[in-house]
TIDRENLO-488985 format. One record per residue: x, y, z negated of N, C-alpha, C in turn; chain. Coordinates in Angstrom, 2 decimals, decimal comma. Layout:
SITE  n_east n_north    n_up ca_east ca_north   ca_up  c_east c_north    c_up c
SITE       X       Y       Z       X        Y       Z       X       Y       Z A
...
This chain:
SITE  n_east n_north    n_up ca_east ca_north   ca_up  c_east c_north    c_up c
SITE    0,84   -1,20    0,00    0,00     0,00    0,00    0,87    1,25    0,00 A
SITE    0,34    2,33    0,55    1,05     3,60    0,55    0,90    4,27   -0,81 A
SITE    1,72    5,27   -1,06    1,60     6,03   -2,31    0,22    6,65   -2,42 A
SITE   -0,30    7,20   -1,32   -1,63     7,80   -1,35   -2,69    6,78   -1,77 A
SITE   -2,62    5,58   -1,21   -3,61     4,55   -1,56   -3,45    4,08   -3,00 A
SITE   -2,20    3,92   -3,44   -1,97     3,53   -4,83   -2,52    4,57   -5,80 A
SITE   -2,25    5,84   -5,49   -2,71     6,91   -6,38   -4,23    7,05   -6,33 A
SITE   -4,82    6,85   -5,17   -6,28     6,89   -5,07   -6,91    5,81   -5,96 A
SITE   -6,37    4,60   -5,86   -6,91     3,50   -6,66   -6,71    3,75   -8,15 A
SITE   -5,51    4,20   -8,54   -5,25     4,46   -9,95   -6,08    5,60  -10,48 A
SITE   -6,23    6,65   -9,69   -7,02     7,80  -10,11   -8,48    7,41  -10,27 A
SITE   -9,02    6,63   -9,34  -10,40     6,18   -9,45  -10,61    5,38  -10,73 A
SITE   -9,68    4,49  -11,03   -9,81     3,68  -12,25   -9,77    4,55  -13,50 A
SITE   -8,90    5,55  -13,52   -8,80     6,40  -14,70   -9,98    7,37  -14,81 A
SITE  -10,54    7,78  -13,70  -11,77     8,59  -13,75  -12,89    7,80  -14,42 A
SITE  -13,05    6,53  -14,02  -14,08     5,70  -14,64  -13,78    5,46  -16,11 A
SITE  -12,52    5,25  -16,43  -12,14     4,98  -17,83  -12,37    6,17  -18,74 A
SITE  -12,06    7,37  -18,26  -12,13     8,57  -19,10  -13,48    9,27  -19,04 A
SITE  -14,21    9,09  -17,95  -15,55     9,65  -17,86  -15,61   11,06  -17,28 A
SITE  -16,81   11,50  -16,91  -16,98    12,76  -16,17  -16,61   14,02  -16,94 A
SITE  -16,66   13,97  -18,26  -16,41    15,18  -19,06  -14,98   15,28  -19,57 A
SITE  -14,13   14,37  -19,17  -12,73    14,42  -19,60  -12,08   15,70  -19,10 A
SITE  -11,21   16,31  -19,89  -10,53    17,52  -19,44   -9,47   17,21  -18,40 A
SITE   -9,07   18,24  -17,67   -7,96    18,13  -16,72   -7,06   19,35  -16,90 A
SITE   -5,90   19,31  -16,26   -5,00    20,46  -16,31   -5,46   21,60  -15,40 A
SITE   -6,42   21,34  -14,51   -6,95    22,37  -13,62   -7,91   23,24  -14,44 A
SITE   -7,56   24,49  -14,61   -8,30    25,37  -15,52   -9,79   25,40  -15,19 A
SITE  -10,61   25,09  -16,19  -12,05    25,14  -16,03  -12,67   23,91  -15,40 A
SITE  -11,85   22,93  -15,04  -12,36    21,74  -14,37  -12,38   20,54  -15,31 A
SITE  -13,51   19,84  -15,29  -13,61    18,53  -15,92  -13,23   17,47  -14,90 A
SITE  -13,23   16,21  -15,33  -12,98    15,11  -14,39  -14,01   15,11  -13,27 A
SITE  -15,25   15,45  -13,59  -16,29    15,51  -12,56  -15,95   16,57  -11,51 A
SITE  -15,50   17,74  -11,95  -15,13    18,82  -11,02  -13,97   18,40  -10,13 A
SITE  -12,98   17,73  -10,72  -11,81    17,27   -9,96  -12,24   16,27   -8,89 A
SITE  -13,11   15,34   -9,26  -13,60    14,36   -8,31  -14,36   15,02   -7,17 A
SITE  -15,22   15,98   -7,50  -15,98    16,69   -6,47  -15,05   17,41   -5,51 A
SITE  -14,03   18,05   -6,05  -13,04    18,75   -5,22  -12,40   17,79   -4,22 A
SITE  -12,01   16,62   -4,68  -11,33    15,68   -3,80  -12,27   15,14   -2,72 A
SITE  -13,51   14,90   -3,08  -14,47    14,43   -2,08  -14,75   15,50   -1,03 A
SITE  -14,89   16,74   -1,46  -15,11    17,83   -0,51  -13,91   18,01    0,41 A
SITE  -12,74   17,98   -0,17  -11,52    18,24    0,61  -11,38   17,29    1,78 A
SITE  -11,67   16,00    1,57  -11,42    15,07    2,65  -12,64   14,72    3,49 A
SITE  -13,82   15,20    3,08  -15,03    14,81    3,80  -15,88   15,97    4,31 A
SITE  -15,63   17,19    3,86  -16,53    18,29    4,19  -15,74   19,52    4,63 A
SITE  -15,45   19,66    5,93  -14,64    20,80    6,39  -15,29   22,15    6,12 A
SITE  -16,62   22,20    5,97  -17,28    23,48    5,69  -16,93   24,01    4,30 A
SITE  -16,51   23,12    3,42  -16,19    23,54    2,05  -14,75   23,98    1,89 A
SITE  -13,89   23,64    2,84  -12,46    23,88    2,68  -12,09   25,36    2,58 A
SITE  -12,68   26,27    3,40  -12,27    27,68    3,30  -12,42   28,26    1,90 A
SITE  -13,47   27,87    1,18  -13,69    28,40   -0,15  -12,72   27,92   -1,19 A
SITE  -11,92   26,91   -0,85  -10,90    26,44   -1,77   -9,70   27,37   -1,80 A
SITE   -9,60   28,24   -0,78   -8,45    29,13   -0,69   -8,84   30,61   -0,65 A
SITE  -10,04   30,92   -0,17  -10,46    32,31    0,01  -11,73   32,56   -0,78 A
SITE  -11,67   33,50   -1,70  -12,78    33,68   -2,64  -14,08   34,07   -1,98 A
SITE  -14,03   34,71   -0,81  -15,26    35,14   -0,16  -16,14   33,96    0,21 A
SITE  -15,55   32,78    0,32  -16,31    31,58    0,67  -16,72   30,78   -0,56 A
SITE  -16,49   31,29   -1,75  -16,75    30,51   -2,96  -18,19   30,04   -3,06 A
SITE  -19,15   30,90   -2,70  -20,57    30,55   -2,83  -20,91   29,35   -1,95 A
SITE  -20,38   29,35   -0,73  -20,62    28,23    0,18  -20,02   26,95   -0,37 A
SITE  -18,78   27,04   -0,86  -18,12    25,86   -1,41  -18,88   25,34   -2,62 A
SITE  -19,35   26,24   -3,47  -20,11    25,80   -4,65  -21,40   25,10   -4,23 A
SITE  -22,05   25,62   -3,19  -23,27    24,98   -2,71  -22,99   23,58   -2,20 A
SITE  -21,86   23,43   -1,48  -21,49    22,11   -0,98  -21,13   21,18   -2,14 A
SITE  -20,48   21,73   -3,17  -20,14    20,92   -4,34  -21,39   20,44   -5,06 A
SITE  -22,37   21,34   -5,20  -23,62    20,96   -5,86  -24,31   19,84   -5,10 A
SITE  -24,24   19,90   -3,77  -24,86    18,86   -2,94  -24,18   17,51   -3,17 A
SITE  -22,85   17,53   -3,24  -22,12    16,28   -3,49  -22,50   15,70   -4,85 A
SITE  -22,53   16,52   -5,88  -22,80    16,03   -7,23  -24,22   15,50   -7,36 A
SITE  -25,14   16,05   -6,55  -26,53    15,59   -6,60  -26,75   14,31   -5,79 A
SITE  -25,73   13,89   -5,04  -25,90    12,75   -4,14  -25,75   11,40   -4,83 A
SITE  -25,33   11,39   -6,09  -25,18    10,12   -6,79  -24,63   10,34   -8,19 A
SITE  -24,61    9,29   -8,96  -24,04     9,37  -10,31  -22,53    9,54  -10,23 A
SITE  -21,92    9,89  -11,33  -20,47    10,01  -11,38  -19,81    8,71  -10,94 A
SITE  -20,34    7,61  -11,42  -19,78     6,30  -11,06  -19,91    6,05   -9,56 A
SITE  -21,05    6,44   -8,97  -21,24     6,27   -7,53  -20,21    7,09   -6,75 A
SITE  -19,96    8,31   -7,21  -19,02     9,19   -6,51  -17,58    8,68   -6,65 A
SITE  -17,26    8,09   -7,79  -15,91     7,51   -7,93  -15,75    6,35   -6,95 A
SITE  -16,77    5,52   -6,82  -16,71     4,40   -5,86  -16,54    4,94   -4,44 A
SITE  -17,25    6,00   -4,11  -17,12     6,61   -2,78  -15,69    7,10   -2,56 A
SITE  -15,13    7,76   -3,56  -13,75     8,24   -3,46  -12,78    7,07   -3,30 A
SITE  -12,98    6,02   -4,08  -12,08     4,87   -4,04  -12,08    4,18   -2,68 A
SITE  -13,20    4,24   -1,99  -13,32     3,58   -0,68  -12,62    4,37    0,42 A
SITE  -12,22    5,59    0,15  -11,49     6,37    1,15  -12,38    7,35    1,88 A
SITE  -11,79    8,13    2,78  -12,55     9,16    3,49  -13,69    8,57    4,31 A
SITE  -14,72    9,38    4,49  -15,88     8,96    5,26  -15,51    8,69    6,73 A
SITE  -16,43    8,08    7,43  -16,16     7,58    8,78  -15,62    8,63    9,73 A
SITE  -16,16    9,85    9,67  -15,79    10,87   10,65  -14,81   11,90   10,08 A
SITE  -14,24   11,62    8,94  -13,27    12,53    8,34  -11,96   12,53    9,13 A
SITE  -11,33   13,70    9,21  -10,01    13,78    9,85   -8,98   12,93    9,10 A
SITE   -9,24   12,65    7,84   -8,32    11,85    7,05   -8,35   10,38    7,43 A
SITE   -9,28   10,00    8,33   -9,29     8,63    8,85   -8,31    8,46   10,02 A
SITE   -7,78    9,56   10,54   -6,78     9,47   11,60   -5,57    8,70   11,06 A
SITE   -5,07    7,71   11,80   -3,93     6,92   11,29   -2,76    7,79   10,85 A
SITE   -2,29    7,54    9,66   -1,16     8,28    9,11   -1,53    9,53    8,34 A
SITE   -2,76   10,01    8,53   -3,16    11,28    7,91   -3,29   11,14    6,39 A
SITE   -3,83   10,02    5,94   -4,01     9,82    4,51   -2,67    9,86    3,78 A
SITE   -1,70    9,12    4,28   -0,38     9,09    3,63    0,29   10,45    3,69 A
SITE    0,16   11,15    4,83    0,84    12,44    4,99    0,23   13,52    4,13 A
SITE   -1,09   13,54    4,03   -1,78    14,66    3,37   -2,17   14,39    1,93 A
SITE   -2,24   13,12    1,54   -2,80    12,81    0,22   -1,80   12,26   -0,79 A
SITE   -0,61   11,89   -0,38    0,34    11,32   -1,35    0,64   12,30   -2,47 A
SITE    1,03   13,52   -2,12    1,32    14,52   -3,14    0,04   14,94   -3,85 A
SITE   -1,02   15,16   -3,08   -2,29    15,63   -3,64   -2,80   14,70   -4,74 A
SITE   -2,84   13,42   -4,46   -3,43    12,50   -5,42   -2,48   12,18   -6,57 A
SITE   -1,18   12,19   -6,32   -0,25    12,03   -7,44   -0,44   13,18   -8,43 A
SITE   -0,47   14,41   -7,93   -0,59    15,57   -8,80   -1,92   15,56   -9,55 A
SITE   -3,01   15,28   -8,82   -4,31    15,31   -9,49   -4,47   14,14  -10,47 A
SITE   -3,82   13,02  -10,19   -3,83    11,92  -11,16   -3,16   12,38  -12,46 A
SITE   -2,03   13,06  -12,31   -1,36    13,59  -13,51   -2,17   14,71  -14,16 A
SITE   -2,89   15,50  -13,37   -3,77    16,53  -13,94   -4,78   15,91  -14,90 A
SITE   -5,26   14,74  -14,53   -6,22    14,05  -15,39   -5,53   13,43  -16,59 A
SITE   -4,47   12,67  -16,35   -3,84    11,92  -17,44   -3,19   12,83  -18,47 A
SITE   -2,49   13,87  -18,02   -1,72    14,70  -18,95   -2,56   15,72  -19,70 A
SITE   -3,83   15,82  -19,36   -4,73    16,68  -20,13   -5,31   15,96  -21,34 A
SITE   -5,09   14,65  -21,43   -5,64    13,88  -22,56   -4,72   14,01  -23,77 A
SITE   -5,27   14,00  -24,97   -4,46    14,28  -26,16   -3,38   13,24  -26,43 A
SITE   -3,54   12,02  -25,93   -2,58    10,96  -26,22   -1,75   10,58  -25,01 A
SITE   -1,58   11,50  -24,07   -0,91    11,13  -22,82    0,56   10,80  -23,04 A
SITE    1,03    9,89  -22,20    2,45     9,56  -22,12    2,82    9,47  -20,64 A
SITE    4,04    9,80  -20,27    4,42     9,68  -18,86    4,26    8,25  -18,36 A
SITE    3,74    8,10  -17,17    3,61     6,77  -16,58    4,98    6,23  -16,15 A
SITE    5,24    4,93  -16,29    6,46     4,34  -15,72    6,26    4,12  -14,23 A
SITE    6,69    5,05  -13,42    6,39     5,02  -11,99    7,26    4,05  -11,22 A
SITE    8,48    3,86  -11,66    9,38     2,96  -10,96   10,20    3,67   -9,90 A
SITE   11,29    3,02   -9,50   12,26     3,65   -8,59   11,66    3,90   -7,21 A
SITE   10,86    2,97   -6,70   10,29     3,13   -5,36    9,42    4,37   -5,26 A
SITE    8,57    4,57   -6,26    7,69     5,74   -6,25    8,50    7,03   -6,40 A
SITE    9,50    7,00   -7,27   10,33     8,20   -7,43   11,05    8,54   -6,13 A
SITE   11,48    7,54   -5,38   12,09     7,79   -4,08   11,10    8,45   -3,12 A
SITE    9,86    7,99   -3,13    8,85     8,59   -2,28    8,58   10,03   -2,67 A
SITE    8,52   10,29   -3,95    8,29    11,66   -4,42    9,49   12,55   -4,12 A
SITE   10,70   11,98   -4,16   11,89    12,75   -3,76   11,78   13,14   -2,30 A
SITE   11,28   12,23   -1,46   11,07    12,56   -0,05   10,07   13,68    0,13 A
SITE    9,04   13,72   -0,70    8,05    14,81   -0,64    8,71   16,13   -1,01 A
SITE    9,57   16,11   -2,02   10,26    17,34   -2,41   11,19   17,82   -1,29 A
SITE   11,88   16,88   -0,66   12,74    17,27    0,46   11,93   17,88    1,61 A
SITE   10,73   17,38    1,80    9,90    17,84    2,92    9,16   19,13    2,61 A
SITE    8,63   19,24    1,40    7,75    20,37    1,07    8,32   21,30    0,00 A
SITE    9,46   20,94   -0,58    9,98    21,71   -1,71   10,24   23,18   -1,39 A
SITE   10,74   23,45   -0,19   11,01    24,84    0,17    9,73   25,66    0,22 A
SITE    8,67   25,07    0,72    7,39    25,76    0,75    6,85   25,97   -0,67 A
SITE    7,03   24,97   -1,53    6,54    25,09   -2,90    7,30   26,15   -3,69 A
SITE    8,57   26,35   -3,35    9,41    27,30   -4,10    9,47   28,68   -3,44 A
SITE    8,72   28,88   -2,37    8,90    30,09   -1,55    8,55   31,37   -2,31 A
SITE    7,68   31,30   -3,30    7,28    32,50   -4,03    8,13   32,77   -5,26 A
SITE    9,12   31,95   -5,49    9,97    32,15   -6,67   10,74   33,46   -6,55 A
SITE   10,80   34,24   -7,63   11,56    35,49   -7,60   13,06   35,28   -7,71 A
SITE   13,46   34,04   -7,97   14,90    33,72   -8,09   15,19   32,48   -7,26 A
SITE   16,47   32,21   -7,03   16,86    31,02   -6,30   16,51   29,75   -7,08 A
SITE   16,21   28,70   -6,34   15,82    27,44   -6,97   16,63   26,29   -6,38 A
SITE   17,26   25,54   -7,27   18,04    24,36   -6,89   17,53   23,20   -7,73 A
SITE   17,44   22,01   -7,14   16,97    20,86   -7,91   18,03   19,77   -7,91 A
SITE   18,08   19,05   -9,01   18,92    17,86   -9,13   18,00   16,73   -9,57 A
SITE   17,68   15,84   -8,63   16,75    14,75   -8,89   17,52   13,55   -9,44 A
SITE   17,38   13,27  -10,70   18,20    12,29  -11,38   18,01   10,89  -10,81 A
SITE   19,14   10,22  -10,58   19,19     8,81  -10,17   18,53    8,54   -8,82 A
SITE   18,28    9,59   -8,05   17,59     9,39   -6,77   18,31   10,07   -5,62 A
SITE   18,68   11,33   -5,79   19,25    12,09   -4,67   20,20   13,14   -5,21 A
SITE   21,00   13,67   -4,31   21,93    14,72   -4,67   21,22   16,06   -4,82 A
SITE   21,98   17,10   -5,20   21,39    18,43   -5,37   20,83   18,97   -4,07 A
SITE   19,80   19,79   -4,21   19,11    20,34   -3,05   18,69   21,77   -3,37 A
SITE   19,04   22,71   -2,51   18,61    24,10   -2,69   17,27   24,30   -1,98 A
SITE   16,28   24,75   -2,74   14,94    24,95   -2,19   14,67   26,40   -1,84 A
SITE   15,35   27,31   -2,55   15,08    28,73   -2,33   16,36   29,50   -2,63 A
SITE   16,85   30,31   -1,69   18,11    31,02   -1,93   17,92   32,21   -2,86 A
SITE   19,00   32,66   -3,44   18,94    33,84   -4,29   20,26   34,09   -4,96 A
SITE   20,50   35,35   -5,35   21,72    35,69   -6,07   21,70   35,12   -7,48 A
SITE   20,52   35,08   -8,06   20,34    34,47   -9,37   19,61   33,14   -9,16 A
SITE   20,11   32,08   -9,77   19,61    30,74   -9,46   19,27   29,97  -10,73 A
SITE   18,18   29,21  -10,66   17,89    28,22  -11,69   18,08   26,84  -11,08 A
SITE   18,50   25,91  -11,90   18,65    24,51  -11,48   17,68   23,67  -12,29 A
SITE   16,81   22,95  -11,59   15,82    22,10  -12,24   16,33   20,67  -12,20 A
SITE   16,47   20,06  -13,37   17,03    18,72  -13,47   15,97   17,78  -14,04 A
SITE   15,73   16,67  -13,36   14,76    15,70  -13,85   14,39   14,70  -12,78 A
SITE   13,48   13,82  -13,13   12,97    12,87  -12,15   12,18   13,62  -11,07 A
SITE   12,15   13,10   -9,85   11,35    13,77   -8,80    9,90   14,00   -9,22 A
SITE    9,31   13,04   -9,90    7,91    13,19  -10,33    7,74   14,42  -11,21 A
SITE    8,66   14,61  -12,14    8,55    15,74  -13,07    8,87   17,06  -12,37 A
SITE    9,85   17,05  -11,48   10,19    18,26  -10,74    9,01   18,69   -9,87 A
SITE    8,35   17,72   -9,24    7,21    18,05   -8,40    6,08   18,68   -9,21 A
SITE    5,87   18,18  -10,40    4,84    18,77  -11,26    5,19   20,22  -11,61 A
SITE    6,45   20,47  -11,90    6,86    21,85  -12,20    6,67   22,75  -10,98 A
SITE    7,08   22,26   -9,82    6,99    23,08   -8,61    5,55   23,38   -8,20 A
SITE    4,61   22,61   -8,71    3,20    22,85   -8,39    2,44   23,47   -9,56 A
SITE    3,17   24,04  -10,50    2,54    24,84  -11,54    2,21   24,13  -12,83 A
SITE    2,59   22,87  -12,98    2,28    22,14  -14,22    3,41   22,34  -15,23 A
SITE    3,73   23,60  -15,47    4,90    23,97  -16,27    4,83   23,43  -17,69 A
SITE    3,65   23,42  -18,28    3,52    23,06  -19,69    3,73   21,57  -19,95 A
SITE    3,65   20,73  -18,91    3,75    19,28  -19,13    4,92   18,65  -18,39 A
SITE    5,55   19,38  -17,49    6,65    18,80  -16,71    7,86   18,59  -17,59 A
SITE    8,39   17,38  -17,61    9,51    17,04  -18,48   10,82   17,18  -17,69 A
SITE   11,27   18,42  -17,63   12,48    18,76  -16,88   13,34   19,69  -17,72 A
SITE   14,58   19,85  -17,30   15,45    20,89  -17,85   15,60   21,96  -16,78 A
SITE   15,38   23,21  -17,16   15,57    24,33  -16,24   16,79   25,10  -16,74 A
SITE   17,86   25,04  -15,94   19,14    25,59  -16,36   19,42   26,90  -15,63 A
SITE   20,10   27,80  -16,33   20,47    29,08  -15,75   20,56   30,14  -16,82 A
SITE   20,85   31,36  -16,40   20,87    32,46  -17,36   19,48   32,61  -17,99 A
SITE   19,40   32,87  -19,29   18,10    32,90  -19,97   17,08   33,82  -19,29 A
SITE   17,52   35,00  -18,86   16,58    35,93  -18,22   16,09   35,38  -16,89 A
SITE   16,97   34,71  -16,16   16,60    34,14  -14,86   15,62   32,99  -15,05 A
SITE   15,90   32,13  -16,03   14,99    31,02  -16,31   13,62   31,54  -16,72 A
SITE   13,60   32,55  -17,58   12,33    33,10  -18,05   11,53   33,69  -16,89 A
SITE   12,22   34,39  -15,99   11,53    34,98  -14,84   10,96   33,89  -13,93 A
SITE   11,72   32,83  -13,72   11,23    31,72  -12,90   10,01   31,08  -13,53 A
SITE   10,04   30,81  -14,82    8,94    30,14  -15,48    7,68   31,02  -15,55 A
SITE    7,87   32,32  -15,54    6,71    33,23  -15,55    6,05   33,33  -14,18 A
SITE    6,75   32,99  -13,13    6,23    33,19  -11,78    5,16   32,15  -11,46 A
SITE    4,38   32,43  -10,43    3,25    31,60  -10,06    3,72   30,44   -9,17 A
SITE    3,56   29,21   -9,68    3,90    28,03   -8,89    2,67   27,19   -8,59 A
SITE    1,50   27,78   -8,77    0,28    26,99   -8,62    0,10   26,50   -7,20 A
SITE   -0,50   25,32   -7,09   -0,74    24,71   -5,78   -2,17   24,93   -5,38 A
């Protein structure tokens, strides 16, 4: 199975285990809201603009309400677990792995790490290698808004990599999984070391890394 498929299956199982009202790291979202977001993203192109542009929020909310009214939470989790709908662009061969590997890994952690008793998952070397590949592919885009230079050192997986140039630089050291969480705004839970001059590190951590 691909990383996207593994994360979809694991996320579906944890959604059922934790229930619709479980908190997530996405501000203001419960597990139900997170599930609705994922269903809309891969099945309803009319809802996508409102995920990025506030003027479309009302339309996106209307589409979200329609999804939530279409079945119970358990029914919607089963729908998500089965994959994108028949006519979704995500059914194009290769699209699921390309577009959903990072998305579902991050949202799985959004659910798990919001729970009071969370512990890091033992992902294994193969998954960490895949996540390192995602950082190599998308890391520069994720770090583009940083006010300082960004360099990463992915432990036991790959050599150092500069994601964003700058006269003042921070170096993020950790597993690819943890670095990816930091680069996508999960600063409070990412288990990494951020090295550099104190003022530079503070400026980096204050900046917006949200995905």
